[in-house]
N, C-alpha and C positions, 0 to 999 in steps of 0.2 A: 783403604789406599786411595789416595787423590785423584779425582776427575781430572784429566788435563783440558776436554772439552770446552769450547767457550759458551758463556750461556746467550740466548738468541740477542738481547741489546749489544751486548759486548762485540758478538760478530757482526753486528750491524754497523756498529760505529767504526772497528776493523777496516770494515770493506769500505765506507765513507771517508775513512783517512787515506786507504790506498787509492780510491777513485782521485781524491785530492791531488796526491803526487803523483802519479799516472799524468793528470792532467796537465797539472806544469811545468813536468818532464818534458811531454810533447810540446810543448808551448816554447819552451826555450828551447828544444831543437826543430822546431817547424822546419827552418829553412833546408835544414840536412834531410827528413823524412817524407818532405810533400814530394820531390822526384822520386824518392823510392816508392812512395805510395801510388803515385801517377803512373811509374813505370811497371810494376805488379799488375794493378787494374786494364794495364792498357796490352799487357801478356797475356793476360785472364781472354779479353775482348779479343785478340788476333791471332791467339791458337788454332781454334774451329777452322778460319780461315787456312790458316797454315797448313793446317792437316788435311784439310782440300784439297790445295795446290797438290800435297803429298800423292794423293789418293788418285789425281791427273796425270801423274809420272813424271812430276816436276821435280828436281832434286831438293833434298833438304837444308843444303845453302842458300840455292836460288830461289825458293818458296819462300824462306825467312826475309831475303833482300828485295825481293817484289814488293813484300807486305809491306816492310820500313820504308821501299823507295816512294811508294804511293802516299805514306804517311807522309813522308818529310814535303813531297809534293803538295798535297794540301795545306798544312803550314805554312809553306812557302808562299803560298798564294795567298792565303789567312796575311800571313806578317809584310808582306809586300804592300796588298792594300788598306791593312793597317797603316802604316809609316806614311804612305803618302797622303790619305784623310788626315791624318793627325798635321804631317805638314802644312796641310791646306786650313786647316781649322785654326791651326796657330796664327794664321796669315789674317785670319777671317774674326780672331777674337776684338780686336778692336774695333772692329765697325759695329760688330754685335754689342759691344758695351755702347757704344754710342748711341744706336738704335734702342737700347734697353732704358738710357737714361733718359731719354726724351719719352717714351714709352711710360715710365715710372712717373716723369712729371707730368705728363696730361692725365693721370689715372689722379693724382695727389691733387689737382688745381680742380676736379670735379668730385671728390668726395671729402667732403669737411671732416675735420678732425681737430680734438684738444689743442689747446695753446702749447701744452706740455707733452704731445703725441704727434708726432710724424709718421704719416702714411709711409712716406717715401723714403726713410730710412731703415723701416722696417722691411719695405720689399727689396730694398737692397742688400741687408743683411740677410736675408733668405737665400736670393737671389747669389752672394757672394757666399754663403755655403754652398749654394749648387756647385757652384763653378768649382770650389776648390777639392771637392767632391770628386768630381769631373779629372782633374787633372790628377788626382791621387790615384784614382783609377788609371787613367793614360800613363803615369810614369811607373806604375806597377806592371802594365802592360809590358813595358819596353824594359825593365829589369827580367823577365821573364825567359826573356829568349836563351839566357846560358842556361837556365835549369832545362827548359826545351829541350836544350842539346845533350843534356845528362839523362835526361826520360828517353829520347829515342836510343841511345847507346846502348843503356841498362835493361830496355824493352828488346833490342837485339840481341843481346847475351841471353836474356831467359827465355825467350823462344829457342833460341838454339840450344839450349840444356833441356828443354822439355823434348827438346825431338832426339837427345839422346839416350832418355829414359822410351825403355819398348813398353809397347800398349800390356802387356802380360805383365810386365812389373808393377805397373798403374793398379791395374785390378788388383793383383794380387795385395798391393798396398793397401786401397780402399776396402777391399775385403777385410783386412786386419786392423784398421785404424777409422772410427767412426770420422773423427776429424777430416782424414782426407777424401773421405767419401762425400762428407758434407761440403769440401770446398769444391770437390768435382758438380756437385750440385749447385751450388752458388755462382761457378763461373758460367753452367744456362741460366741461371737467371739473372747475372748479369749482363749477358747477351744478351738477354731478351729485352732485360729495363733499358740499355745503352739503344737496341735498335727500335725500337718505340719512341722512348723520348727522343732521340734524333728525328725520327719522321714527325711526331708532335712540332718539335722545334720549327723543322723546316719548312712546314707546314706553315708554322705562325710568320716565321722572319719572311719568305716569298710572299706570304698574303702582304704584310704592312710594306715590305719593301716596293712591290708594286703600287700599290695606295700612293706612298711618300714619291715615287717617281712621276704620276701622274699628275700629281698636285704641286710640282716641281718643289720639293723639298730638298735644300740642298744636301748632299752626302748620302740620300737615299739610300745608293748601295748599303755602304759602310752600317747606315743606322739596322738596316736588318740583318747584317751579320753580329751588330753586337746583340739584338735582340737574340738570335738563334744561340749564340754561346749563352749568354744571360738566361735564358728558359732555362736552362738547367740548373739553377737555383730554384728552387720552390719557394712556391707563393711569391717572397719580394723581387723576385729576377727581372720578371717581365716590367715591373713596375719602375726598376731604377733603368733599365733600358729604353727606358719611353720617355723620359725627363729630357734626353736633348732634343730626338726629333718635335715634339710637343713644344717645346722652347722655341725652336725655330721656327713653328707654324704658328705660335704668335706673335713673332716680330714681324711674318712677312704677312700672313692675314689678318692679324687681331686674336679678338678672343673665340669669335665663330671657328677660326680656322683651328687652333688649339682643339675647341671642344671636338670638330669632325675627324680630327686625328687623333684624339682621346676614344672615340665611339669605334673606328673604324677598328684599333688598336683591340680594345673589347671585345666585339665581336669573331674578327679573326679569330682571337686566342677561345673564347668561349668554343667556337664551331671544331679548332682543331682538338682542343680537350675535351671534349664531349664525342667525337669521331674515332679519334685517333687512342687517345689514353684518357680514358674515361675517368680516373680518378688519380692521385698520386699516389693510394695503394692499390693499384690494381696489379695487371699482369706480370710477374718476373719481382714485385716490392715484397707483399705479403707482410706491410709494417702500416700500424694505425698512423691517419694524418697528424692527430697529436705528438706522437714519436717522431712523425717526418718535421713536425715546425719545431718541438725541443732541438732535435739531432740538429737541425740548421742553424739555431742560436748557440750550440755546445760547438759545433766544430768550426764556425765563424769566430769562434773566440779562441779557442787553439789553434788553429790553422791559417787564421785570417781569409782573404777573400778566395784562396786555393779551399781551404777545408770548406766554405758555403757551396761550392760549385758541386763538391764530390760529396756530399753530408750524405746524401741517399745511400751509396753505395758504401761508404764508410759504416751506416748504421746496417744496412746489408750483412757486413761481413761481421763485426759486431755479436748482431744477432746468430750468425753459423758458427761462430766460436761458442757460444753459450750454449744451443743444441748440441754440442757434441759431447757434453760432459754431462752425467746423471745432477750433479750437482747443482747446475746451473739451467738446467732444462725450464724451470718453473720464471727465471727470470727472461729468457729466452720468449716465453709465452706472453710477456707484459710488453713486448716490443712489437707484438705482430700475430695474427692466425696464421701462421705458416701450414706448411703441409707435415704432417707427421710421416714418420719413416716409411709405414706399412701403404700410404699414399703414395710416396716418391717411389717406391720397390714394385708398387702398381703402373705407373705413369713409366717408369722405364721399361716395364716388360711389353707394354703396349707399343712404346716407340719402337721396342727391337721388332 
């Protein structure tokens, strides 16, 4: 009788091909799935707050409306400040370019270079590339406004749908299906991650913003918000967000001013990370640092800047799905040393 099971190498090859096809498929429809992913995560994060309002006697629809309302207010505040800053920044770009050219000419006169090599041309190419990247980021931020509206509406509907399901039904379903139980645990872990990450980013952004204000760096509040948002991107987010204020400090105060801004950003970030968020594989993550970095590269390739922003929660979700099936639990262990099911149940009993 012929055995229909695949050999080890054949299984690995088929799995590899499947990953490639899924990756290419997600990349092709990234503009469609990004709002859905943000909406799903938003519903998971805001659901505990909605249920808290319910326990305080607030009606279901009103509780969802209040949460969505404050969510919209926060987005409007950041959006208005961003638009105003971008308009003012565009007006200042010709001035910055003139200052930069003068600065580069001064450097090229002081530093000798071979006849077939121009330091000023090299610096202009580098700065031109940085400006192009900055403009691309700005364009992406402006184009994201339509996606934000879809995210808000979809999140509201998801929250309303979850309120229509009784707690008993959810409990019974979680007892019968491991995946649903793990999604519930993932929701708690995601909430912990978002809260801790937000506190860390807030301290970093506020600390850097205060120093930039005291130093007279232009658009200091806007750069503080950019640092706050970009710090959700592991490892490289703070570096990308620090380029514009360091560049302005260089134009305003020279190399010494730029070095001071770099030092302040590094010190504030180190203090915030060590006090609030000791490591990227800390509470609520349960992922190896190497996995966090690889997932950043992968999701940025698949979904673009939005994928980089939510690369860690996406990898946490993949780990939860892998943990829900006996055949893939070994792969989940490769992503991180998460709690086993017995530890999770003991934690839930202790919380109860």
